[in-house]
ROMARMI-362601 format. One record per residue: x, y, z of N, C-alpha, C, CB in turn. Coordinates in steps of 0.2 Angstrom, whole numbers, plus 5000, padded with zeros to 4 digits. Glycine has a CB too. Example, Ala and Ser with C-alpha at 12.3 -4.5 7.8 and 13.67 -1.06 7.14 Angstrom:
2
506649725039506249785039506649845039505749785045
506449895035506849955036506450005039507049975029
//
This chain:
382
491449445171491949505169491849515163492649495170
491849595161491849595154492449565150491849655153
492749575144493349555143493549625140493449485137
494149635139494349685139494649685131494749705145
494449735127494449775119495049795118494149845117
495449785116495949845114496049855106496949825117
495949935104495949935099496549995096495349925097
497050015093497450075090497350105083498250065090
497450155084497550215078497650265080496950225073
497350315073497650385073497350425078497650415067
496550425075496050425075496050505076495750365080
496750535070496550625068495850645063497150655062
495550685064494950705061494350655062495150715055
494250655070493650605073493250615067493250635080
492850565066492150555061491850515064492250515053
491250515062490750455061490750375062490450465055
491550375056491550295054492050275060491850275046
492550325063492550305070492350275074492550325073
491650335078491150315080490850235081490750345078
490650245074490350195073490850125072490050205068
491450105072492150055074491850055080493050075073
492050105086491950105092491450085095492050145094
490850095093490350045095490149995093489850065096
490449975087490349895087490949855089490249865080
491549875091492049845097491749845103492649885099
491349895108491149895111490849835114490949925110
490649815106489849745109490349685112489249695098
491049695112491449635112491649625119492049635108
491749675122491949705130492049795131492849655133
492349785135492649845138493049875134493149835145
492949935131493349945126494049995129492849985120
494649985124495050015126495750055121495249955131
495850105120496150135113496650175114495750165109
497150135112497850145113497950215104498450045112
498050275106498150325101498750335098497950385105
498950335091499550335089499950415090499550315081
500450425092500750485093500850545090501150465093
501150595089501150645084501950605079501250735088
502250585084502850575082502850485077503250575090
502450465078502150395077501850415068501450375084
501450475067501050485062501550515059500550525063
501850565060502350575056502850535052502650595059
503150485057503550425054503150405048503750365060
502550365049502250315046501850365039501850275053
501650425040501250455034501550505030500650485037
501950555033502550595030502250665030502750555023
501950685038501350735036501450745044500350705031
501050795047500850835053500150825054500950915052
500150815059499350795062498750865058499250785073
498350845059497550895063497650925069496850865063
497550885071497350865080497950845085496950795081
498250865088498850835092498650785095499150885097
499250755098499150685101498550675109500050675103
498750755113498350775118497650795114498650835124
497450805111496750845107496350755105496950905096
496550735102496350665098496050615104497250625093
496650625110496550575116496050595120497250565122
495850675118495350685124494650675120495350765129
494550675114493950685109493850595112494150715099
494550535109494350475111494050465116494750445112
494250495123493950465128493350495130494350455133
493150545125492350605127491950555125492050705122
492050495120491650455118491350405122491750435114
490450375122490450345128490450255128489850375132
490750275121490950175120491550155123491150145111
491850215121492650205126492850205134493050255124
493050135137493250165143493650205147493450125145
494250165142494750225142495150235138495150225147
495850255136496050265132496950295135495550315128
497450285128498050325131498650325126498350285138
498850375124499550375120499950315119500050415122
500150295113500450215113501250235114500350165107
501550225118502150235120503050205114502050185127
502850175109503050155103503050235100502550095099
503550205092503450255088503450225081503950315089
503050175080503050165073502550125072503650145071
502550075068501850035065501649995070501849985057
502149975076502049935078502049975086502449885074
501750035086501750085094501550055098501350145094
500950025099500449985102500949925108499949935094
501449905104501749835105501949835112502249825101
502049855116502449875124501849885126502949955126
501349935125500749945130500249855129500250035126
500349845122499649785124500149725129499349745114
500749725130501249675132501049685139501949695129
501049735141500549765150499949755151500549845152
499649775146498849785147498549705146498449855141
498849655141498849595140497849605140499449545145
497549625134496849655132496649555131496949725123
496049545131495649475129495549485119494649475135
495549525118495449535111495749595109494749545109
496049595101496249665097495949645091496949695097
495649725091495149725084495449775078494449755086
495349755072495749815069495149795062496849795067
495349855057494649835052495149835047493749885050
495149845039495449805034496049835035495149795027
495949895034496649945032497149935037496550015032
496749905044497449935052497649835049496849965066
497449795046497449735047498449735045496849695044
498649675050499249655046499549605050499849715044
500249555048500249515048500649515056500349475042
501149575054501349585064500849575070501749675065
500149615068499949645073499449555077499549725070
499449505072499149445071499649405075498949435063
500149405071500749375075500749385081501449395074
500749435085500849485093500449435094500549585094
499649435093499249405097499149345098498749435097
499449305094499649245093500049235099499949245085
500649245099500949245105500749255112501249285104
500249295112500149325119499549305121500049405120
499149245116498449225116498049265116498349195120
498049315113497449345111497349365106497349395112
496549355107495949355100495849395096495249355101
496249385091496249435085495649435078496949435081
495549485078494549505074494949565070493649565082
494649535063494549595057494049625056494849595051
493849685058493049695057493049715048492649795063
492549725048492249755040492049815042491549725037
492249875039492149955041491049975039492850015034
490649975042490149975040489950025044489849925041
489650095040489250145044488850135048488950195041
488750195050487950195055487350185051487750275059
486850145052486150165049486050215045485750175051
485850245039485750315038486350375036485450335045
486950335038487950395037488150375031488750375043
488250415028489050415022489350365027489650515020
489750315024490450285024491050345027490750255015
491350335030491950405030492550365033491650475037
492950395031493850375034493950455032494550305027
494650455037495150515038495250535030495850495043
495550465028495850505021495350515014496650445017
494850485016494150535011494150605012493250515014
494050595019494050695021494550725019494050715028
495050705021495650745019495550765013496350715020
495350705010495550725001494950744998495750654997
494650765001493950794998493950875000493150765002
494450895005494850975005495450965005494651015011
495850915002496450925003496750894998496750915010
497350854999497750824992497250754991498650794993
497350764982497050714979497450704976496650714976
498050684975498750644972498850584972499350654976
498650544965498650464968499050454968498250404965
499250384969499550334972499750304965499050284979
500350234964500450194961500450124961500850204959
500350074959500550004960500849974954500049964961
501349944953501749914951501449824950502449934956
501349804943501049744944501749714940500249734942
502049714934502749694934503249704930502749644935
503849664928504349734927504649784930504149774925
504349774938504849814942505649814940504849794950
505849874939506549864939506949904933506649804940
506449864926506649874922506749954920506349844919
506349994921506550064922506850084922506550084924
507550044926508350094927508950054923508550084937
509050104919509850074912510250024915510650154911
510350014921510849954923510449904923511249964929
509849904923509349834921509249824915508749844924
508949874912508749864903509349854900508349934898
509849894902510449874896510649794895511249914899
510449754899510449694898510049644893510249694903
509249684893508749644891508249724891508449564896
508049754884507349814886506749764888507149874878
506249804891505649774892505449844895505749704897
504549794895504049854899503949824905503249864896
503849884909503649884916502649914916504249964921
502349854921501449884919501449914927500649804916
501049984925500749994934500250024932501150034940
499950024935499050034937499050114943498549954943
498650174940498550234946498050224951498450304943
498250214957497750214961497550254965497750164963
496950294964496250334969496750344977495150254972
496850394981497050394986496450364993497250464985
496050294991495850294997495950265003495350284995
496750265003496950245007497650275010496750195007
497850315015498450335015498950295016498450395019
499450255011499850225014500450245018499850195010
500950205019501450225023501750225018501750185028
502550265022502950295019503450235020503250365022
503850235015504350175014504050105012504850155020
503550115010503350035009503150025002502650015013
503450044997503350024990502750044986503349944991
502350094988501950154984501950204984501450164985
502750214982502950264976502650364980502250234965
502850344988502650384992503150434993502450354997
503850434990504250494989504050534981505150484990
503950484977503850534971503050574972503850484963
502650534977501950574976502150624982501150534978
502650634985502650694989503150744986502650664996
503350734981503750774975503250794970504350734970
502650764969502250784967501750844967502050744967
501750834976501250884980501450954983501050864986
502350954980502751014981502551054974503650994982
502551014968502351054961501451064963502450994953
501051014965500251024964500051004971499850964959
500051044976499751024983499250994986499551054986
498850994979497850964979497850924975497151004978
497850914969497650884964498350894958496850934962
498050844953498450854947498250894941498650794945
498550954939498450974933497950944926499050964932
497550994925497250984917497450984914496851024913
497850934910498650944905498650864903499450974909
498750834897498950794895499450754900499050804889
499250704903499450634907500350624908499150574902
500350604900501250584901501450644900501550534895
501350734898501750784902501850794908501650824900
501350784912501150794917501850724920500150774917
501750674919502250624920503150654919502050554913
503250664913504050684912504050764917504150694901
503550794917503650854922503850814929502850914923
503450774933503650774937504350744939503250754940
504550674934505350634933505650694934505550584924
505650754932506250794928506050834934506250834920
505550864938505550874945505950854950505150854946
505950784950506150764957506750734955505550714962
506950714948507750694947507950764946507850634940
508350794952508550864948509350824947508650964956
509550894942510450884939510550874948511150984933
511050814946511650804951511450744957511650874955
510850714955510650664960510850594958510050674961
510950574963511350494962511050454959511550444969
510450434966509950384963509450424961509650324969
509450404954508750424949508150384950508850424941
507550394952506850384956506750344948506350454959
506550294949506250274941505750304938505950214940
505650294929505050334928504350304930505050344922
504450244932503650204932503550244937503550114933
503750264941503550304947502950354946504250344948
503350414943502950464939502550444934503350524937
502450414931502050364925501450344930502550284922
501750294934500850274939500550334941500950224948
500850374946500450424947499950464942500850464950
500350484937499950544934499550504928500550624931
499850454926499350424921498850394922499550384918
498050404923497450344925497650304921496650354925
497250254924497150184921497650134922497150194916
497650084916498050044915498850044911497650014913
499250064913499850064906500650034907500050144903
500950024902501449994902501950024898501249944902
502650044898502950104896503650044894502950164903
504050054889504550024886505150054888504450014880
505750014892506350054892506850014890506450074899
507250054887507850034883508550054884507750054879
508850044888509550084890509350174893510150094882
509050174894508550244895508250264901508150244892
508350324906507850324911507150334907507950384916
506850364901506150384900506050334895506050464897
505550314895505250234890505150264885504650194892
505350224879505350244872504550224868506150194866
504250194874503350204871502950194877503050124864
502450204877501850194882501150174878501650274886
500850134883500350104880499750104886500650034876
499250124884498650144889498150104890498250194888
497650094894497050044896496550074899497349984901
496050114897495450134901494850104900495350194900
494550064896493950044896493849994905494049984888
493250034904493049994911493049934912492550004912
492849894910492849804909493449774911492749774902
494049814911494849784911494949804917495449814905
494749864919494949894926494549864930494949964927
493949874930493649824935493649744936493049824934
493949724931494049654932494849624935493849634925
495249694934495949694939495749714947496549754937
495249754949494849794953494749734957494349844950
494449684955494049624956494349564960493849604948
494949574959495649524958496149544961495849504952
496049594964497049624966496749634974497549724960
497049614980497049614986497849654987496949534989
497649704993498449714998498249695006498849814999
498749675008498949675016499749705018498849595019
499449745022499949805025500349755031499349885031
501049775027501649725032502149795037502349675024
502549815035502849835039503349905034503349765043
503449945035503949985033504649965032503950045037
504949985026505249925022506049975029505249925009
506249935031506949935038507349995035507649855039
507550035040508050085039508650035040507950155045
509250055033509850025032509649945027510250015041
509349945028509249885022509449905014508249865020
509949885014510149885007509949835001510849895007
509549864996509249814990509849804988508649834984
510149844987510649824980511149794982510949894977
511149754987511849724989511649654987512149724998
512149614984512049554981511649544976511849524984
511749584973511249594965511549514960511449704959
511049514955511149454953510849484945510649384958
511049534944510749594936511049554931511149694936
511049514925511249494921510749474914511649454922
510849434910510449454904509949394905510949454896
510049354909509749294909509249304915510249234910
509249344920508749364924508449444921509049354933
508549474918508249514915507749494910508649544913
508149434906507549424900506949394905507849344894
507049354909506449324913506049384912506649284922
506449424917505949494919505249524915506449554917
505849534908505449554902504949524899505849544899
505249464899504749424894504149414901505149324890
503949414908503649394912503049464909503949384919
503349514910503149564911502649564903503749614914
502949544897502649554891502149514890503049544886
502049454894501649394894500949424901502249324896
501249454903500549474908500249534905500549504916
500349574902500049624898499549594893500649664895
499649544890499249494885498949444892499949454879
498749434896498249404900498049434902498349374904
498049534904497749524906497249574902497949524911
497449584897496949604890496549564888497349624884
496649484888496349434887495749414890496649394887
496249444901495649424904495649344906495049454900
496449324906496549254906496949244914497149234898
496449234919496649244926497149194927496149244932
497049124925497749084926498349104923497649014924
498449114918498849154915499149224918498549164909
498749274919498849314925499149304932498249334926
499049274933499349254941499849214938498849204946
500149174935500949124930501249184932501049084919
501349244928501549294924501649354931500949314918
501249354935501349414939501849374947500349444942
501949294945502349254952502849264947501949164956
503049274940503749234939504049314935503649154933
503649364935503849434936504349454943503249464936
503949424949504049424954504749394954503449404958
504449334953505249274955505949294953505249194951
505749344945506249354944506749424947506149334938
506149464949506349514953506749494961505849554953
506649454961506849424968507549404968506349374971
507549364962508449334958508849384957508349284950
508649454956509049484955509149524959508949504951
508749564964508749564971508649524979508349604972
509049474979508749454984508749474989508749404985
508849534990508649554998508049574998508949625002
507649614993506949614993506349554998506949604986
506649504998506049444999506449435007506149364991
506349445013506249405018505949345021506149435021
506249315025506149265030505349275034506749265034
505449335032504849355039504249355034504849455044
504249395027503849385024503549335017503849425024
504149295016504049215015503549185019504549165016
503449195028502849185031502249205030502849185035
502249265029501649275027501249275020501549335028
501649285014501349245008501249185009501649255004
501649125013501249065015500649055017501449055019
500449105024500049115028499449105021500249185033
499549155015498949175012499049135003498949285012
499549075006499249034998498848984999499848994995
498448985003497748935003497148964998497448935010
497449034997496749064994497049134988496249105001
497549134989497749184984498249144979498049254987
498049144973498449114967499049154964497949114962
499349204967499949254966500049304970499949284959
500649314970500749384972501349414973500449384977
501549474973502249524973502049554980502249594966
502649604979502749654984502749704978503549644990
502449754982502449824980503049854980501949854985
503249894975503749924974504449894974503649964978
505149914978505749874978505749804984506349924978
505249814987505149734992505449774999505849634988
505649715004505949735010505649745016506049785009
504949745013504149755017503649805016504149775025
503249835019502649895013501949865013502849895002
501949855007501349795006501349745000500749825006
501049685003500949634998500449634994501049585001
500449594988499849614986499749554983499949674981
498949524984498649464983498249454974498049454989
498449404970497849404966497449354966497849414961
496849344967496549284969495549314967496749284978
495249274964494649274963493949244969494649224957
494549234972494249214980494249274985494749144984
493749304990493749354993494049334998493049384994
494749374999495249375005495149425011495849385002
494849385016494549425022495149435025493949395027
495049525025495349555029496049595025495549495035
495949585020496449625017496249665012496949585013
496549715009496149795007495949784999496749875008
495449824997495449814989495849884987494449794985
495649904980495949954976495349974972496749934972
495450044970495350084968495550094959495450124972
495550114955496150104949495750184949496150024941
496250224947496050294946495850294936496850354948
495050324935494950334928494850374926494750314926
495150364919495250444915494650464914495850454908
494550544916494150594915494150604907494350654919
493150614909492950604899493050674896491950594898
//
């Protein structure tokens, strides 16, 4: 009897990368494919599909490597869970950007082999992903990743101690989930202004335009400036906040050696979107001591990057994150602590992207972390 192999995904804009993945997956046994519904994609990605769920299912089932397929019955990142519990495959296969601790935990519970594959294109064909295909013809707006000093861009924090926030601008090589700490709300605002790509003008001016556009008069919760800066300003940036929403100064690094050094040491693991109803502002401990810890860690973190001092970089990333959690304890749940612990034998530092509560776990390591995603920092155009 052949083993039953299960894979799950959106499979919108079907391409050779999908087929290569199915081909490799089918070498493990009979392949069954769960398709994310239109509602699931709408919830996780914040967009409509190119092809409807019925079209996508028809195309996937037509591929000769696929034994059968269906539309998953759920409507979130674990939309396949009920189907997997009923179907009980022998193997669950994912690639790096589909890998998550939640999937691994489900497989451990059910006694299913969980295997993470590398993306390898068919011989003679280019590497393909749905994100890259969408960006070739559609939106190329970047994402942002915060490294240290997160929350200092809010005046109710910086009033206790001024300090720097450190961000990097990311090429959209992955379509990051909504409500996951990658500044997707600010990016969605940017897409209303510039649907396809950032215009050719001074990056800091773009960031200020985006900040004012998103935070229209009367808005109660102001989105921090680090989001618009991280999206609009390429490379590595730090911005200094002192009781105001817009920073007093911004410093940037664009040299290739430094950006490559960071890319080689940063990994990301998908967790789960921040849960509806989670109040990150509950039980806060924002005071001179915690904010000064945050500010000092960010300042030292910047110097460690410039010096390419890996040990110091790890120490200050952790210190910054620990200060964040002291200030906003609901950022870090017991579930997330368990995931961090599972990577602690490889990673030397970690933090949550954005405000936490879920989203993406950022890992710092000089060793390769199997199953984790890499990043691509956006370079300044010459």
